[in-house]
C-alpha positions in Angstrom: 0.0 0.0 0.0 1.3 3.4 -1.0 2.0 5.8 1.9 -0.2 8.8 2.4 1.2 12.2 1.4 -1.7 14.2 2.9 -2.6 12.5 6.2 -5.4 14.8 7.1 -7.4 13.9 4.0 -5.8 10.5 3.2 -4.4 11.1 -0.3 -1.5 9.2 -1.7 1.0 10.8 -4.1 -0.5 8.7 -7.0 -4.0 9.9 -6.2 -2.9 13.5 -6.1 -1.0 13.3 -9.4 -4.0 11.7 -11.1 -6.2 14.5 -9.9 -3.7 17.1 -10.9 -3.4 15.7 -14.4 -7.1 15.2 -14.9 -7.9 18.8 -13.8 -4.8 20.7 -14.9 -4.0 21.6 -11.3 -0.6 23.2 -11.1 -0.4 24.8 -7.6 -0.9 23.5 -4.1 -3.6 26.2 -3.6 -5.5 24.8 -6.6 -5.1 21.3 -5.2 -6.4 22.4 -1.8 -9.4 24.2 -3.3 -10.2 21.1 -5.4 -9.9 18.3 -2.8 -8.7 19.9 0.4 -5.3 18.2 0.3 -2.9 20.4 2.2 -5.8 22.3 3.8 -5.6 20.5 7.2 -2.5 20.6 9.3 -0.3 21.9 6.4 2.5 19.4 7.1 2.3 18.1 3.5 2.5 21.5 1.9 6.2 21.3 0.9 5.6 17.8 -0.5 2.6 18.9 -2.5 4.8 21.7 -4.0 7.5 19.2 -5.0 5.0 16.7 -6.3 3.3 19.3 -8.6 6.6 20.9 -9.7 7.9 17.4 -10.7 4.6 16.5 -12.4 4.5 19.7 -14.6 8.2 20.3 -15.2 8.1 18.9 -18.7 4.5 19.5 -19.7 1.8 22.2 -19.5 -1.4 21.7 -17.5 -4.4 21.1 -19.7 -7.4 22.6 -18.1 -10.5 20.4 -18.2 -13.9 21.8 -17.1 -15.0 20.8 -13.7 -18.4 19.0 -14.0 -20.7 18.3 -11.1 -20.1 14.5 -11.3 -16.3 15.1 -11.0 -16.7 17.6 -8.2 -18.9 15.2 -6.2 -16.6 12.3 -6.8 -13.2 13.9 -6.4 -13.7 17.0 -4.2 -16.7 16.3 -2.0 -16.8 12.5 -1.3 -13.2 12.2 -0.2 -13.6 15.2 2.1 -16.6 13.5 3.8 -14.6 10.4 4.5 -16.6 7.9 6.6 -19.3 10.5 7.5 -23.0 10.0 8.0 -23.8 9.9 4.3 -22.6 8.4 1.0 -23.1 10.6 -2.0 -23.9 9.6 -5.5 -24.2 12.0 -8.4 -27.5 11.4 -10.3 -27.8 14.1 -13.0 -27.5 17.8 -13.8 -29.7 20.1 -15.8 -27.8 23.4 -16.2 -27.5 24.7 -12.6 -29.8 22.1 -11.0 -27.8 19.2 -9.6 -29.5 16.1 -8.3 -27.6 13.9 -5.8 -28.6 10.7 -4.0 -27.6 10.9 -0.3 -27.7 7.6 1.4 -27.7 7.9 5.2 -25.8 5.5 7.3 -27.8 3.9 10.2 -26.3 6.2 12.8 -26.9 9.5 10.8 -28.4 12.5 12.5 -31.7 13.6 10.9 -30.5 17.2 10.7 -27.2 16.2 9.0 -28.9 15.9 5.6 -29.6 19.6 5.3 -26.2 20.5 6.6 -24.7 18.3 4.0 -26.9 19.6 1.2 -25.8 23.2 2.1 -22.1 22.1 2.1 -22.4 20.3 -1.2 -24.2 23.3 -2.8 -21.6 25.7 -1.5 -18.8 23.6 -3.1 -20.7 23.3 -6.4 -21.2 27.1 -6.4 -17.5 27.6 -5.9 -16.2 25.0 -8.3 -19.0 24.6 -11.0 -21.2 27.7 -11.3 -22.4 30.4 -8.9 -26.1 29.6 -9.4 -25.8 25.9 -8.7 -28.7 24.4 -6.7 -28.6 20.9 -5.1 -31.5 18.6 -4.6 -31.1 15.3 -2.7 -33.2 12.6 -4.3 
């Protein structure tokens, strides 16, 4: 098993390289904004810098649009870890994003709305400012 580079959010170097390549992420700040890596204790910040410098030294980042399904999969679900809910992207119609939130048996009833607000905020930041989330 590959050692973790970001212990707070559990990312390995290979996972972070894959995300950086898929999204054209070239700086630690962009990586933190996308998936929180480096946004906890900060211990991994120098390693993130080196990882990205090495990754991009002989190539240019190719920016790919962030879509709601990728945001849910790569930025929101890893951040939630083993929380009260599992999220599954269902579909999107312009700014309206539908997500299935499956509660674990010990989930708090109020947690669903808190989670919906959090997911909507991330989608507004990363997808489009008028994004609206509906749990189905």
